[in-house]
SEPA-441301 format. One record per residue (C-alpha): residue number from 0; residue in one letter; z, x, y. Coordinates in nm, 4 decimals, decimal comma, m for minus. Layout:
(NUM A (Z X Y))
...
END
This chain:
(0 M (23,5071 17,3105 5,0498))
(1 S (23,8446 17,4137 5,0778))
(2 T (24,0227 17,6966 5,3136))
(3 P (24,1575 17,9386 5,0858))
(4 A (24,4863 18,1323 5,1561))
(5 L (24,5121 18,4328 5,3740))
(6 S (24,6563 18,6105 5,1077))
(7 T (24,3592 18,6100 4,8791))
(8 L (24,0904 18,7506 5,1719))
(9 S (23,9752 19,0968 5,1755))
(10 F (24,1512 19,3913 5,3237))
(11 P (23,8985 19,4346 5,6175))
(12 S (23,9208 19,0392 5,6998))
(13 R (24,3034 19,0560 5,7236))
(14 L (24,2886 19,3743 5,9410))
(15 N (24,0573 19,1846 6,1406))
(16 L (24,3230 18,9196 6,1846))
(17 G (24,5764 19,1808 6,2695))
(18 L (24,3681 19,3392 6,5402))
(19 L (24,2545 18,9895 6,6496))
(20 G (24,6246 18,9336 6,7040))
(21 L (24,6668 19,2570 6,8680))
(22 L (24,4189 19,1481 7,1241))
(23 V (24,5993 18,8279 7,1936))
(24 V (24,9042 19,0167 7,2840))
(25 V (24,7040 19,2630 7,5370))
(26 L (24,5535 18,9544 7,6847))
(27 S (24,8705 18,7833 7,7274))
(28 G (25,0457 19,0721 7,8528))
(29 L (24,7195 19,1409 8,1327))
(30 L (24,7714 18,7602 8,2168))
(31 W (25,1109 18,7216 8,2386))
(32 P (25,1445 18,8483 8,5950))
(33 H (24,8986 18,5861 8,7130))
(34 W (25,0734 18,2925 8,5252))
(35 R (25,4322 18,3842 8,6803))
(36 H (25,2816 18,3990 9,0608))
(37 N (24,9973 18,1611 9,0487))
(38 P (25,0890 17,8132 9,0248))
(39 D (24,7343 17,7457 8,9609))
(40 L (24,7681 17,9338 8,6133))
(41 S (25,1417 17,8203 8,5291))
(42 H (25,0004 17,6154 8,1999))
(43 G (24,8895 17,9669 8,0764))
(44 Y (25,2670 18,0148 7,9636))
(45 F (25,1568 17,7827 7,6544))
(46 M (24,8322 17,9557 7,5547))
(47 P (24,9288 18,1740 7,3146))
(48 V (25,1063 17,8958 7,1090))
(49 L (24,8506 17,6253 7,1863))
(50 F (24,6096 17,8885 7,0427))
(51 L (24,7702 17,9540 6,7317))
(52 L (24,8238 17,5833 6,6730))
(53 L (24,4323 17,5038 6,7489))
(54 L (24,3770 17,7494 6,4718))
(55 H (24,5863 17,5839 6,2373))
(56 E (24,4473 17,2437 6,3173))
(57 S (24,1051 17,3939 6,2420))
(58 R (24,2264 17,4987 5,9281))
(59 T (24,4508 17,2089 5,8244))
(60 R (24,3154 16,9096 6,0018))
(61 G (23,9609 16,9856 6,1303))
(62 A (23,6138 16,9692 5,9777))
(63 P (23,5717 17,2006 5,6738))
(64 R (23,2520 17,3888 5,8221))
(65 Y (23,1536 17,7114 5,7196))
(66 L (22,8460 17,9429 5,8240))
(67 P (22,5840 18,0230 5,5388))
(68 P (22,4243 18,3496 5,4815))
(69 G (22,0730 18,3640 5,7236))
(70 W (21,9614 18,6093 5,9646))
(71 W (22,0516 18,3698 6,2357))
(72 R (22,4487 18,4253 6,1591))
(73 T (22,3603 18,8166 6,1983))
(74 G (22,1656 18,7160 6,4885))
(75 L (22,4364 18,5367 6,6286))
(76 L (22,7162 18,7928 6,5493))
(77 A (22,5066 19,0582 6,7086))
(78 V (22,4204 18,8689 7,0292))
(79 T (22,7956 18,7725 7,0662))
(80 L (22,9294 19,1462 6,9943))
(81 A (22,6866 19,2765 7,2884))
(82 G (22,8096 19,0032 7,5175))
(83 A (23,1556 19,1429 7,4277))
(84 F (23,0386 19,4825 7,4953))
(85 A (22,8701 19,3955 7,8162))
(86 G (23,2096 19,2065 7,9401))
(87 M (23,4255 19,4674 7,8658))
(88 F (23,2045 19,7449 8,0436))
(89 A (23,1775 19,5111 8,3252))
(90 A (23,5510 19,4654 8,3417))
(91 G (23,6354 19,8504 8,3142))
(92 L (23,3838 19,9222 8,6104))
(93 Y (23,5446 19,6644 8,8244))
(94 A (23,9104 19,7657 8,7251))
(95 T (23,8013 20,1662 8,8651))
(96 V (23,7715 19,9526 9,1832))
(97 V (24,0007 19,6612 9,2198))
(98 G (24,2628 19,7527 8,9497))
(99 W (24,3631 19,6051 8,6405))
(100 S (24,5386 19,2956 8,7886))
(101 H (24,2386 19,1994 9,0075))
(102 A (24,1172 18,8462 8,9235))
(103 V (23,7900 18,9544 8,9151))
(104 V (23,8697 19,1947 8,6364))
(105 C (24,1112 18,9515 8,4358))
(106 F (23,8352 18,7001 8,4348))
(107 T (23,5787 18,9026 8,3254))
(108 L (23,8225 19,0439 8,0486))
(109 A (23,9234 18,6986 7,9647))
(110 G (23,5386 18,6401 7,9105))
(111 S (23,4898 18,9421 7,7201))
(112 A (23,8042 18,8476 7,4933))
(113 V (23,6441 18,5134 7,4420))
(114 L (23,3375 18,6791 7,2853))
(115 V (23,5208 18,9006 7,0631))
(116 F (23,7136 18,6145 6,9559))
(117 A (23,3724 18,4050 6,9004))
(118 A (23,2575 18,7192 6,6981))
(119 G (23,5311 18,6943 6,4935))
(120 L (23,5293 18,3131 6,3937))
(121 I (23,1559 18,3890 6,2920))
(122 T (23,2678 18,6494 6,0263))
(123 L (23,5867 18,4500 5,9138))
(124 S (23,3979 18,1423 5,8908))
(125 A (23,1382 18,2614 5,6530))
(126 A (23,0996 18,0915 5,3526))
(127 E (23,1770 18,3996 5,1246))
(128 V (23,4991 18,4095 5,3271))
(129 R (23,6281 18,0895 5,4575))
(130 A (23,9187 18,2062 5,6419))
(131 V (23,8972 17,9684 5,9485))
(132 P (23,6453 17,6902 5,9558))
(133 F (23,3735 17,6773 6,2404))
(134 N (23,4785 17,3301 6,4216))
(135 W (23,5646 17,2034 6,7394))
(136 N (23,9229 17,2891 6,7176))
(137 S (23,8641 17,6687 6,6734))
(138 L (23,6272 17,6761 6,9473))
(139 V (23,8474 17,5231 7,1913))
(140 A (24,1134 17,7725 7,1041))
(141 L (23,8910 18,0412 7,1989))
(142 G (23,7410 17,8847 7,5096))
(143 L (24,0626 17,7826 7,6867))
(144 W (24,1585 18,1299 7,7378))
(145 V (23,9174 18,1081 8,0050))
(146 L (24,0815 17,8570 8,2082))
(147 C (24,3910 18,0696 8,1712))
(148 A (24,2343 18,3494 8,3623))
(149 P (24,2292 18,3621 8,7558))
(150 I (23,9240 18,2484 8,9207))
(151 P (23,7236 18,5304 9,0781))
(152 P (23,8358 18,5250 9,4690))
(153 G (23,4666 18,4348 9,6204))
(154 T (23,4035 18,1542 9,3896))
(155 Y (23,7911 18,0382 9,4095))
(156 S (23,7325 18,0654 9,8327))
(157 R (23,4149 17,8425 9,8098))
(158 L (23,6001 17,5955 9,5305))
(159 T (23,8860 17,5628 9,7648))
(160 L (23,6969 17,5131 10,0901))
(161 S (23,4991 17,2756 9,9627))
(162 L (23,7422 17,0618 9,8151))
(163 Q (23,9734 17,1194 10,0956))
(164 L (23,6903 16,9715 10,3253))
(165 T (23,6225 16,6623 10,0863))
(166 V (23,9787 16,5846 10,0676))
(167 S (24,0619 16,6105 10,4201))
(168 E (23,7330 16,3685 10,4644))
(169 H (23,8180 16,1181 10,2294))
(170 V (24,1602 16,0898 10,3266))
(171 L (24,0565 16,0812 10,7231))
(172 T (23,8181 15,7460 10,5963))
(173 A (24,1272 15,6261 10,3910))
(174 L (24,3420 15,6376 10,7040))
(175 H (24,1312 15,4587 10,9320))
(176 F (24,0688 15,2008 10,6471))
(177 L (24,4301 15,1552 10,6836))
(178 G (24,4262 15,1301 11,0910))
(179 V (24,5711 15,4525 11,1594))
(180 A (24,4281 15,6457 11,4377))
(181 A (24,3391 15,9902 11,3043))
(182 S (24,0675 16,2580 11,3698))
(183 R (23,9624 16,6024 11,1676))
(184 T (23,8948 16,9094 11,2390))
(185 G (23,7725 17,1395 10,9333))
(186 N (24,0785 17,0898 10,6728))
(187 I (24,3304 16,9884 10,9856))
(188 I (24,4040 16,6234 11,0000))
(189 E (24,5394 16,5201 11,3787))
(190 L (24,7500 16,2044 11,3881))
(191 A (24,9122 16,0702 11,7081))
(192 N (25,2280 16,2641 11,6439))
(193 T (25,1443 16,5235 11,4540))
(194 T (24,8992 16,7220 11,2570))
(195 V (24,8454 16,7624 10,8523))
(196 G (24,6788 17,0587 10,6992))
(197 V (24,4905 17,0377 10,3553))
(198 E (24,5847 17,3721 10,2224))
(199 D (24,4799 17,5581 9,9402))
(200 A (24,7442 17,4261 9,7387))
(201 C (24,6851 17,0749 9,8463))
(202 S (24,2921 17,1234 9,7734))
(203 G (24,3058 17,0005 9,3742))
(204 V (24,2342 17,3371 9,2189))
(205 R (24,5345 17,3180 9,0506))
(206 S (24,5575 16,9779 8,9140))
(207 L (24,1590 16,9893 8,8661))
(208 I (24,2058 17,3338 8,6042))
(209 S (24,5153 17,1850 8,4856))
(210 C (24,3686 16,8644 8,3626))
(211 V (24,0543 17,0192 8,2462))
(212 F (24,2830 17,2374 8,0303))
(213 A (24,4631 16,9500 7,9024))
(214 G (24,1414 16,7454 7,8233))
(215 F (24,0142 17,0002 7,5969))
(216 F (24,3329 17,0700 7,4374))
(217 F (24,3687 16,6568 7,3756))
(218 S (24,0145 16,6559 7,2485))
(219 A (24,0786 16,8964 6,9706))
(220 T (24,4498 16,7613 6,8468))
(221 L (24,4421 16,3680 6,9278))
(222 V (24,0815 16,2691 6,8905))
(223 R (23,8329 16,3083 6,6010))
(224 R (23,5415 16,1115 6,7008))
(225 P (23,2634 16,3079 6,9234))
(226 W (23,2231 16,0173 7,1492))
(227 A (23,6040 16,0087 7,2160))
(228 R (23,6101 16,3904 7,2842))
(229 A (23,3117 16,3486 7,5122))
(230 V (23,4908 16,0338 7,7208))
(231 I (23,8127 16,2690 7,7483))
(232 L (23,6090 16,5803 7,8908))
(233 L (23,3883 16,3632 8,1545))
(234 L (23,6923 16,2153 8,2896))
(235 A (23,9357 16,5021 8,3115))
(236 A (23,7797 16,6519 8,6457))
(237 P (23,7404 16,3279 8,8319))
(238 L (24,0756 16,1973 8,7152))
(239 A (24,2466 16,5232 8,8731))
(240 L (24,0463 16,4651 9,2030))
(241 T (24,1370 16,1256 9,2346))
(242 M (24,5147 16,1741 9,1634))
(243 N (24,4834 16,4389 9,4129))
(244 F (24,3595 16,2530 9,6745))
(245 L (24,6218 15,9719 9,6620))
(246 R (24,8806 16,2487 9,6675))
(247 S (24,7075 16,3901 9,9965))
(248 L (24,6657 16,0407 10,1411))
(249 I (25,0535 15,9441 10,0577))
(250 L (25,1686 16,2790 10,2039))
(251 T (24,9618 16,2274 10,5355))
(252 L (25,0950 15,8639 10,5625))
(253 A (25,4626 15,9745 10,5081))
(254 A (25,3829 16,2782 10,8089))
(255 H (25,2440 16,0184 11,0090))
(256 R (25,5977 15,8104 10,9910))
(257 G (25,7927 16,0985 11,0835))
(258 V (25,9153 16,2330 10,7276))
(259 D (25,8884 16,6396 10,6963))
(260 I (25,6437 16,6561 10,4036))
(261 S (25,6871 17,0509 10,3727))
(262 G (25,9089 17,1913 10,0960))
(263 T (26,0678 16,9007 9,8551))
(264 W (25,8126 16,6467 9,9378))
(265 H (25,5224 16,8681 9,8796))
(266 D (25,6173 17,0433 9,5749))
(267 V (25,7664 16,7358 9,4042))
(268 T (25,4445 16,5351 9,4273))
(269 G (25,2369 16,8327 9,3216))
(270 F (25,4152 16,8495 8,9898))
(271 A (25,4373 16,4545 8,9720))
(272 V (25,0408 16,4889 9,0146))
(273 L (25,0116 16,7305 8,7260))
(274 G (25,2597 16,5130 8,5068))
(275 V (25,0998 16,1743 8,5609))
(276 T (24,7524 16,3090 8,5301))
(277 A (24,8174 16,4790 8,2009))
(278 A (24,9759 16,1946 8,0773))
(279 I (24,7278 15,9366 8,1618))
(280 L (24,4881 16,1668 7,9674))
(281 G (24,6951 16,2059 7,6898))
(282 G (24,7353 15,8267 7,6358))
(283 L (24,3811 15,7638 7,7192))
(284 A (24,3177 16,0105 7,3849))
(285 L (24,5713 15,7963 7,2003))
(286 L (24,3822 15,4895 7,3025))
(287 L (24,0447 15,5892 7,1777))
(288 E (24,1389 15,7389 6,8581))
(289 R (24,2074 15,5031 6,5851))
(290 P (24,3521 15,5856 6,2618))
(291 A (24,0914 15,7185 6,0089))
(292 P (24,1039 15,5809 5,6509))
(293 A (24,2812 15,7958 5,3840))
(294 A (24,0656 16,0249 5,2213))
(295 A (24,0967 16,1096 4,8489))
(296 P (24,2644 16,4425 4,7891))
(297 A (24,0256 16,7232 4,8023))
(298 T (23,9811 16,9486 4,4843))
(299 P (23,9910 17,3208 4,5862))
(300 D (23,6213 17,4878 4,5474))
(301 P (23,6350 17,7598 4,2921))
(302 V (23,5931 18,0663 4,5109))
(303 A (23,3491 18,3385 4,4193))
(304 P (23,5333 18,6827 4,3929))
(305 A (23,5330 18,8488 4,7574))
(306 R (23,3767 19,1754 4,7800))
(307 R (23,6299 19,4588 4,8594))
(308 F (23,4500 19,5579 5,1669))
(309 P (23,2201 19,2903 5,2615))
(310 P (22,9762 19,4503 5,5049))
(311 M (23,0069 19,1866 5,8074))
(312 Q (23,3628 19,2433 5,8091))
(313 V (23,3272 19,5978 5,8021))
(314 A (23,0690 19,5789 6,0888))
(315 Y (23,3101 19,3537 6,2716))
(316 T (23,6222 19,6134 6,2204))
(317 V (23,4442 19,8835 6,3732))
(318 S (23,3114 19,6930 6,6384))
(319 L (23,6358 19,5920 6,7541))
(320 C (23,7827 19,9379 6,7242))
(321 A (23,4819 20,0296 6,9822))
(322 V (23,5897 19,7438 7,2153))
(323 F (23,9244 19,9090 7,2134))
(324 A (23,8417 20,2603 7,2643))
(325 L (23,6021 20,1442 7,5709))
(326 A (23,9344 19,9752 7,6989))
(327 G (24,1332 20,2750 7,6610))
(328 F (23,8640 20,4864 7,8038))
(329 F (23,8558 20,2930 8,1304))
(330 V (24,2405 20,2622 8,1165))
(331 M (24,2327 20,6517 8,1343))
(332 K (23,9904 20,6628 8,4096))
(333 T (24,1615 20,4452 8,6286))
(334 H (24,4853 20,6323 8,6255))
(335 P (24,5634 20,7081 8,9688))
(336 T (24,5753 21,0626 9,0876))
(337 I (24,8860 21,2072 9,2554))
(338 R (24,7925 21,3547 9,5801))
(339 A (24,9638 21,4222 9,9040))
(340 K (24,9047 21,1364 10,1617))
(341 S (24,7600 21,2607 10,5246))
(342 P (24,9397 21,0865 10,8291))
(343 A (24,7975 20,7450 10,9126))
(344 P (24,6297 20,7322 11,2350))
(345 D (24,7261 20,5742 11,5680))
(346 L (24,5191 20,2466 11,5644))
(347 F (24,6475 20,1630 11,9045))
(348 A (24,5755 20,4762 12,0764))
(349 I (24,2020 20,4326 11,9513))
(350 L (24,2190 20,1219 12,1348))
(351 P (24,2823 20,1620 12,5435))
(352 L (24,5486 19,9369 12,6920))
(353 Q (24,4011 19,9917 13,0094))
(354 A (24,0404 20,0099 13,0957))
(355 A (23,9099 19,9537 13,4695))
(356 G (23,7700 19,6399 13,5525))
(357 W (23,8808 19,4784 13,2170))
(358 K (24,1705 19,2454 13,1517))
(359 V (24,3241 19,3734 12,8080))
(360 E (24,4869 19,1410 12,5436))
(361 T (24,6799 19,2810 12,2441))
(362 S (24,6657 19,0284 11,9646))
(363 P (25,0601 18,9674 11,8605))
(364 D (25,0131 18,8110 11,5540))
(365 I (24,7922 19,0425 11,3803))
(366 Y (25,0597 19,1258 11,1646))
(367 Q (25,0922 18,8207 10,9810))
(368 F (24,7700 18,9097 10,7557))
(369 S (24,9346 19,2493 10,6302))
(370 D (25,0525 19,1145 10,2919))
(371 Q (24,6658 18,9616 10,2421))
(372 L (24,5227 19,2722 10,3345))
(373 E (24,7763 19,5044 10,1749))
(374 T (24,8149 19,7079 10,4418))
(375 E (25,0599 19,7312 10,7628))
(376 Y (24,8470 19,9492 10,9822))
(377 L (24,6673 19,7009 11,1876))
(378 A (24,5329 19,6551 11,5728))
(379 Q (24,3619 19,4096 11,7672))
(380 R (24,2755 19,4298 12,1260))
(381 T (24,0440 19,1994 12,3186))
(382 Y (23,8667 19,2584 12,6520))
(383 H (23,7593 19,0437 12,8910))
(384 R (23,5745 19,0889 13,2241))
(385 R (23,3527 18,8792 13,4664))
(386 T (23,0052 18,9592 13,4946))
(387 P (22,7134 18,8201 13,6850))
(388 Q (22,5968 18,6723 13,3339))
(389 G (22,9157 18,5078 13,3094))
(390 E (23,2204 18,5892 13,1122))
(391 L (23,2032 18,9139 12,8914))
(392 Q (23,4303 18,9165 12,5819))
(393 I (23,4743 19,2041 12,3476))
(394 T (23,6899 19,2241 12,0496))
(395 V (23,7753 19,5073 11,8433))
(396 Y (23,9626 19,5083 11,5190))
(397 L (24,1007 19,8209 11,3066))
(398 A (24,2596 19,8297 10,9616))
(399 Y (24,3693 20,1327 10,7746))
(400 W (24,4585 20,1954 10,4285))
(401 P (24,6221 20,5409 10,3006))
(402 A (24,4497 20,6899 10,0171))
(403 G (24,5227 20,5703 9,6834))
(404 Q (24,6631 20,2364 9,8400))
(405 T (24,3716 19,9669 9,7903))
(406 P (24,0762 19,9657 9,5479))
(407 V (23,7687 20,0010 9,7793))
(408 S (23,6298 19,6456 9,6799))
(409 A (23,9857 19,4914 9,7739))
(410 V (23,8939 19,5682 10,1203))
(411 A (23,5297 19,4540 10,0691))
(412 S (23,6489 19,1271 9,9989))
(413 H (23,8028 19,0573 10,3523))
(414 T (23,5176 19,0725 10,5711))
(415 P (23,4041 18,8203 10,8215))
(416 D (23,1634 18,6608 10,5713))
(417 A (23,4322 18,5775 10,3169))
(418 C (23,7328 18,5000 10,5832))
(419 W (23,5541 18,3592 10,8927))
(420 P (23,3932 18,0265 10,7503))
(421 G (23,7207 17,8987 10,6175))
(422 S (23,8517 17,9152 11,0171))
(423 G (23,5778 17,7059 11,1224))
(424 W (23,3189 17,9546 11,2021))
(425 Q (22,9578 17,8632 11,1218))
(426 V (22,7102 18,1498 10,9733))
(427 T (22,3917 18,1901 11,1527))
(428 P (22,1395 18,3872 10,9811))
(429 V (22,0463 18,7187 11,1756))
(430 E (21,7157 18,8975 11,1064))
(431 Q (21,8787 19,2072 11,0437))
(432 P (22,2145 19,2180 10,8708))
(433 R (22,2304 19,5900 10,8811))
(434 L (22,1736 19,7964 11,1825))
(435 S (22,1763 20,1571 11,3207))
(436 L (22,3180 20,0894 11,6600))
(437 E (22,3701 20,3149 11,9823))
(438 V (22,6301 20,3976 12,2253))
(439 G (22,6618 20,6149 12,5153))
(440 G (22,3081 20,7700 12,3606))
(441 R (22,4913 20,8500 12,0083))
(442 V (22,3653 20,6757 11,6915))
(443 L (22,6352 20,5334 11,5059))
(444 A (22,6229 20,4866 11,1213))
(445 P (22,4750 20,1539 10,9958))
(446 A (22,6784 19,8644 11,0711))
(447 E (22,6805 19,5365 10,8998))
(448 A (22,5638 19,2739 11,1842))
(449 R (22,6436 18,9004 11,1735))
(450 L (22,6302 18,6108 11,3793))
(451 F (22,8678 18,3249 11,4069))
(452 R (22,9547 18,0211 11,5874))
(453 S (23,2177 17,7847 11,6504))
(454 G (23,0543 17,5054 11,8562))
(455 N (22,8718 17,6366 12,1429))
(456 F (23,0611 17,9687 12,1267))
(457 P (22,8903 18,2719 11,9802))
(458 Q (23,0566 18,5770 11,8103))
(459 H (22,8267 18,8541 11,7634))
(460 V (22,9950 19,0727 11,4760))
(461 W (22,9297 19,4521 11,3909))
(462 F (23,1513 19,5781 11,1419))
(463 W (23,1836 19,9549 10,9335))
(464 H (23,3750 20,0330 10,6115))
(465 L (23,4501 20,3670 10,5680))
(466 F (23,5838 20,5421 10,2470))
(467 D (23,7053 20,9026 10,2284))
(468 G (23,5733 20,9599 10,6195))
(469 R (23,2300 20,8253 10,5460))
(470 P (23,0648 20,5069 10,6022))
(471 I (22,9538 20,3230 10,2628))
(472 T (22,7131 20,0493 10,2258))
(473 H (22,8833 19,7347 10,2211))
(474 T (22,8486 19,4221 9,9840))
(475 D (22,8507 19,0621 9,9602))
(476 P (23,2126 18,9904 9,8679))
(477 Y (23,0887 18,6620 9,6604))
(478 S (22,8332 18,8885 9,4431))
(479 W (22,9307 18,9927 9,1195))
(480 I (22,6424 19,2492 9,0922))
(481 Q (22,7176 19,3983 9,4571))
(482 L (23,0739 19,4691 9,3627))
(483 L (22,9695 19,6111 9,0287))
(484 R (22,7404 19,8388 9,2026))
(485 L (23,0202 19,9213 9,4345))
(486 A (23,2405 20,0071 9,1468))
(487 W (22,9606 20,2080 8,9730))
(488 R (22,9406 20,4556 9,2946))
(489 Y (23,2999 20,4247 9,3958))
(490 G (23,4904 20,3193 9,1032))
(491 F (23,6162 20,6748 8,9689))
(492 R (23,7446 20,7996 9,3181))
(493 H (24,0963 20,6574 9,4101))
(494 D (24,2241 20,8601 9,6637))
(495 G (24,0067 20,8208 9,9668))
(496 E (24,1777 20,6677 10,2682))
(497 Q (23,9706 20,3807 10,4205))
(498 L (23,9095 20,2354 10,7441))
(499 F (23,7492 19,9024 10,8504))
(500 V (23,6211 19,8674 11,1936))
(501 R (23,4886 19,5529 11,3121))
(502 V (23,3632 19,4496 11,6833))
(503 S (23,2746 19,1053 11,8039))
(504 S (23,1764 18,9939 12,1132))
(505 N (22,9780 18,6536 12,2829))
(506 H (22,7185 18,8990 12,3979))
(507 P (22,4675 19,1004 12,2158))
(508 W (22,5038 19,4564 12,1240))
(509 S (22,2401 19,5688 12,4197))
(510 T (22,5004 19,4080 12,6684))
(511 L (22,7815 19,6521 12,4997))
(512 Q (22,5918 19,9745 12,4250))
(513 Q (22,5922 20,1345 12,7902))
(514 E (22,9828 20,0190 12,8600))
(515 P (23,2277 20,3049 12,9150))
(516 L (23,4835 20,1131 12,7307))
(517 M (23,2733 20,1157 12,4392))
(518 Q (23,1779 20,5075 12,4676))
(519 D (23,5102 20,5583 12,4725))
(520 I (23,6342 20,3883 12,1385))
(521 F (23,3611 20,5039 11,9571))
(522 N (23,4379 20,8675 12,0759))
(523 R (23,7891 20,7893 11,9712))
(524 L (23,6706 20,7070 11,6322))
(525 Q (23,4494 20,9793 11,5848))
(526 P (23,7145 21,1944 11,4147))
(527 L (23,7913 20,9193 11,1581))
(528 G (23,4263 20,9463 11,0584))
(529 L (23,2405 20,6759 11,2617))
END
């Protein structure tokens, strides 16, 4: 079958192509800040051009496959559109809490957009339309948008941590094989004269995403045989991880010889790894693809007169408009309301600087986390005292966000559950992760309870998250479902101030609850809602 010129398409088909083009522009605009500021997604700059190039390849060089009429085609279209609506609805709910630029929102929107594109492909590749063939080129053109969207924070943190530990472990093994004395603590490699940390940028996430992106693109443009495409895709991830391991090993050996690997060395090797892995993958694709025998010129198939308003095209037009309307609804609902801000509380005034019988330490470096937490209102003090049972340590941490400054789930994503494991703390299961605690005879709002260990040192942790002066039920920062429930409950409220309170100790709460120090602190917290 031949692919007819776009000018011969019906008006609804051309209208759908225009709306899909508008969706490409909107999606690119939404993802553009991430492409600019996130080095892991710098390949996204090329995505709009590659999208059009792959669709052109699909029409000119791809297999001319078209979908014949049938109940399965209608059912596939319905399922795809339903998924697109569900994704847009979920993204809108997330956006009401974390904003449209948040990674979770952008990833969900990209997934929803891919489903919208897929539904468009089903309608445009119909046998009676034949605007875009339903082949590997067009499918890759749609799917690559997901690889240009930021990974949700919970998934990214777990992936990065896993890669960091794996890379550091294998680098340590290689160092021992080469006769270099070294030891490892988490993602930190200790050498004789220096230490090297396998940071997020060195974990391999960047090269992994970029190499997989390149693998899909090369599989759609440089090779035609299915087995060759499978080889390219299967080798993309292992090749990226191997090259990143070599980079980390080279940097570690350079540091061992006294070379300053920060700055130029770090950046140059990073870009070199990306370039070399892409070149290897592209060269392999060219080697696997042998020239195909010249095909006889195809004679254009007679095209049946198109209906002026094909029902499937009209239904898709209505669905596209409904998707845009749903997105517009959430955009209007997430517009912040202007409201006079109340003065921020003096957090250090809540934490006594002096307490009878206690040695007090104020954390001097707490403000290094201001950019990550999106607030400058932070305070932390640690109290030590000798007891007959041994050393008693209590650490109280406070963070405050003025009304409208930070969404609820942005605060909820920076809990001990999400942050402490990356610092070497191991989570120990507890019987009751949510407790109603007492202090000085007063029952506090239910607290989230956790237990962490670093070696033989335990830390009992209790924390509260207050929104607009009221404690809220906390969620698992790695759970999309829990964050969605949080969005549903608090999503359309943007102007509530937030307070995060965390108490940690090497002793259980039963040891702390009668301490005058704790009673004093929670009496000072009571006007703020706790």
